C-alpha positions in Angstrom: 1.2 2.1 -1.8 4.5 0.7 -2.7 6.4 1.4 0.3 9.4 -0.6 -0.5 10.4 -1.1 -4.1 13.7 -4.0 -3.7 14.0 -5.4 -6.9 16.6 -3.7 -9.4 15.7 -1.1 -11.2 16.9 0.9 -14.9 19.4 3.5 -12.8 18.5 7.0 -14.0 21.0 9.2 -17.0 23.7 10.7 -14.5 22.3 9.8 -11.2 19.1 11.7 -11.4 16.3 9.9 -10.5 13.2 9.4 -12.8 11.2 12.7 -14.3 13.7 15.0 -12.2 11.7 13.6 -8.4 13.4 14.9 -5.9 12.4 14.0 -2.7 13.3 16.3 0.9 14.5 16.3 3.6 11.1 16.2 5.5 8.6 14.4 3.7 6.2 17.7 4.8 9.0 19.8 2.9 7.6 20.8 -0.8 7.6 24.3 -1.5 3.8 26.1 -2.9 1.5 24.6 -0.3 0.0 27.3 0.7 -3.2 29.3 -0.7 -4.7 25.4 -1.0 -8.2 26.4 0.0 -8.5 28.0 -3.0 -9.9 24.6 -5.3 -8.5 26.7 -8.6 -4.8 27.3 -6.6 -4.8 22.9 -5.5 -5.7 21.9 -8.5 -3.0 24.1 -10.1 -1.1 22.5 -7.4 -2.3 19.7 -8.0 -1.3 19.7 -11.8 2.8 19.9 -11.2 3.0 16.8 -9.6 4.6 14.2 -12.4 3.4 10.9 -10.1 -0.1 10.0 -8.3 -0.6 6.3 -7.6 -4.1 7.4 -5.3 -7.4 9.2 -7.5 -8.9 10.6 -4.2 -11.0 13.3 -3.7 -10.2 17.0 -1.7 -11.8 19.8 0.0 -13.3 21.6 -3.1 -14.5 18.7 -5.3 -10.9 18.3 -6.3 -9.4 15.8 -7.6 -6.0 13.4 -7.5 -4.8 12.5 -10.7 -3.8 8.9 -9.7 -4.8 5.9 -11.5 -5.4 4.2 -8.9 -9.0 5.0 -7.1 -9.0 2.5 -3.9 -12.0 4.1 -2.8 -13.7 1.8 -4.6 -12.0 -1.3 -2.8 -12.5 -0.2 1.7 -15.5 -2.1 1.2 -12.3 -5.3 1.1 -10.3 -4.4 4.2 -12.6 -4.5 6.7 -11.8 -1.4 8.6 -13.7 -1.0 10.8 -16.2 2.1 9.9 -15.2 4.3 13.7 -11.2 4.6 14.5 -12.7 7.1 17.2 -9.2 7.0 20.4 -7.3 4.7 18.6 -4.1 5.1 17.1 -3.6 3.3 12.8 -0.2 2.7 11.4 0.1 3.7 7.7 2.7 1.2 5.6 3.0 1.8 2.8 1.1 5.4 2.7 2.3 7.0 -0.7 -0.7 10.4 -1.5 -2.5 9.5 2.1 -5.4 8.2 0.8 -5.5 4.9 3.9 -4.2 7.2 6.5 -6.2 10.0 5.1 -9.6 7.9 5.6 -8.3 6.4 8.7 -7.9 9.7 10.1 -11.8 11.1 9.0 -13.0 7.9 10.7 -11.4 9.4 14.0 -7.6 8.1 14.2 -4.7 9.5 15.0 -2.3 8.0 12.5 1.7 7.7 11.5 2.8 7.6 7.0 4.9 5.6 7.0 7.0 5.2 3.4 10.4 5.1 1.7 8.6 7.8 -0.7 12.4 7.7 -2.6 12.4 9.0 -6.1 13.7 6.0 -7.9 11.9 3.7 -7.5 8.8 6.7 -9.1 7.7 7.8 -5.3 8.2 10.8 -3.6 5.4 12.5 -0.5 4.7 15.4 -2.5 1.4 14.5 -3.2 1.2 13.4 0.2 1.6 16.6 0.9 -0.1 18.6 -0.9 -3.0 16.5 0.2 -1.9 16.3 4.2 -2.6 20.4 3.8 -5.3 20.5 1.9 -7.3 18.4 3.9 -5.2 20.2 7.0 -4.5 16.7 8.1 -2.9 15.7 11.6 -1.3 12.5 10.4 2.6 12.3 11.3 5.0 11.4 7.9 7.9 9.0 8.6 10.6 8.0 6.0 10.7 4.5 7.6 11.1 1.0 5.5 9.3 -1.6 7.4 12.1 -3.3 7.9 13.4 -0.8 10.0 9.8 -0.3 12.7 10.6 -0.8 15.8 9.2 -0.3 18.7 11.3 1.6 20.9 11.4 3.9 17.6 8.3 4.5 16.4 5.8 3.0 18.8 3.7 0.5 18.9 -0.7 0.8 16.9 -3.7 0.5 17.9 -4.2 -0.5 14.2 -2.0 -1.5 11.5 -2.2 -1.0 7.6 0.5 -3.2 5.6 -1.4 -2.8 1.3 0.3 -3.5 -1.5 3.5 -3.9 0.3 3.8 -7.4 0.3 5.0 -8.6 -3.2 7.6 -6.6 -3.9 9.8 -6.8 -0.7 12.6 -10.0 -1.6 11.6 -10.8 2.3 8.3 -10.4 3.5 8.5 -12.7 6.3 11.2 -10.6 8.5 8.8 -7.2 7.4 6.0 -9.9 9.1 7.7 -9.9 12.4 8.6 -5.9 11.7 5.2 -5.3 11.8 4.2 -7.9 14.5 6.4 -5.7 17.1 4.6 -2.5 16.2 1.1 -4.2 15.9 -1.0 -3.9 19.9 -4.5 -4.5 18.4 -4.7 -5.3 14.9 -2.5 -5.8 11.6 -4.1 -5.8 8.0 -2.9 -7.1 5.1 -3.4 -6.6 1.4 -1.3 -8.7 -1.3 -1.5 -9.5 -4.2 -1.8 -13.4 -4.4 -0.9 -16.4 -6.3 -1.0 -20.3 -5.8 -5.0 -20.1 -5.2 -5.6 -24.2 -6.2 -2.6 -24.8 -3.9 -4.2 -26.8 -0.8 -1.4 -26.6 0.9 0.8 -22.4 2.3 2.3 -21.8 -0.8 4.1 -18.3 -2.7 4.8 -18.2 -6.1 8.4 -16.7 -7.0 8.6 -14.5 -9.5 11.9 -14.0 -11.4 11.8 -11.5 -14.0 8.4 -9.2 -14.7 6.2 -12.1 -14.9 3.1 -10.7 -12.5 2.0 -7.4 -14.1 4.9 -6.6 -16.4 7.1 -5.6 -13.0 10.3 -6.0 -12.5 9.5 -4.7 -8.8 7.3 -7.2 -7.7 9.1 -10.7 -6.2 6.6 -13.2 -4.1 2.6 -13.4 -3.7 1.7 -15.9 -0.7 -2.3 -18.0 -1.3 -4.2 -17.5 2.2 -3.1 -20.4 3.8 0.5 -18.9 3.6 -0.2 -15.4 4.6 -2.3 -17.0 7.2 1.1 -18.9 9.0 2.7 -16.0 8.2 1.6 -14.0 10.4 1.5 -16.6 12.5 4.8 -17.3 12.5 5.5 -13.9 13.0 4.8 -14.4 16.4 0.6 -13.3 15.1 -1.9 -14.9 18.0 -4.3 -15.4 15.4 -5.1 -14.8 11.5 -8.4 -14.7 9.0 -9.0 -14.3 5.6 -11.0 -11.5 5.1 -11.8 -11.8 1.6 -10.6 -12.6 -1.7 -12.1 -12.7 -4.9 -14.9 -15.1 -4.1 -14.8 -18.5 -7.0 -17.7 -17.7 -9.4 -16.2 -13.9 -10.2 -13.2 -16.0 -9.8 -14.3 -18.4 -13.2 -15.4 -15.9 -14.6 -12.2 -13.1 -14.8 -10.2 -16.7 -15.8 -13.0 -17.4 -18.6 -12.4 -13.2 -19.8 -8.6 -13.2 -19.7 -9.1 -16.5 -22.1 -11.3 -14.6 -24.7 -9.4 -11.3 -24.4 -5.8 -12.3 -23.7 -5.7 -16.0 -24.7 -4.4 -16.1 -21.2 -3.9 -19.3 -18.8 -7.0 -19.3 -17.4 -5.2 -21.9 -14.5 -3.4 -18.9 -14.0 -5.5 -16.0 -14.2 -7.4 -18.3 -11.8 -4.6 -19.0 -9.6 -4.0 -14.9 -9.2 -6.1 -12.6 -7.5 -5.9 -10.5 -4.1 -6.2 -11.2 -0.8 -6.9 -9.0 2.6 -5.8 -10.8 6.1 -6.0 -9.9 9.3 -3.7 -10.7 11.8 -5.0 -10.3 15.6 -2.1 -9.8 18.8 
């Protein structure tokens, strides 16, 4: 769900996006979106998409081809089981799993992403899944930094998954999210500095986090909670992080398996915070 990557990436040869990726002006304006009720045609169309992120099931038992299966982590987020009558904004939608899941739970959903081919992200997978699911979700191509309640409205629930640590100005992003949040914001992000007692963010100059030079900052839970409050949310609470025994076990495993510093392993992880208006 990578909505925005701000670190510089290597320029493709002759100014073309990697793998020949393109992005139409409208997120849904992709060719060959007909006859997707046929599972064989749907599978063939999925197979033509060069890059997927989410792996999830579509009608007819057909699966998308991403390396990441978000359904396995749904329990972490604390998304209400029913969202009937609610409006949802999914910021960093990418292939749209969380968009379609909230829609399945009864919400009226808007999907926001930059879908930038230079960052290996397009809306092609989203468009195929949208058509196959007969979704009514509205996709808008916009950066989190450009969200404006006068243009985009406000939403009962805003999802901000897997984006925070890719931003050079994450606090400004939280301020923009506050402006479009009517009730609750859920933030999921890479986390670091778990051992620090005070609010702290780890800054990555290069590709120190996951060998990815698009990762800039990772906060501890105290920092993310404090930043949400400073951005204008009335309250913020930690919803999920890896429990202490599992964090210790993971540190021991990574020491034996990869020779990784146990302090570094313990400090790093993922966190989910709920911020309320």
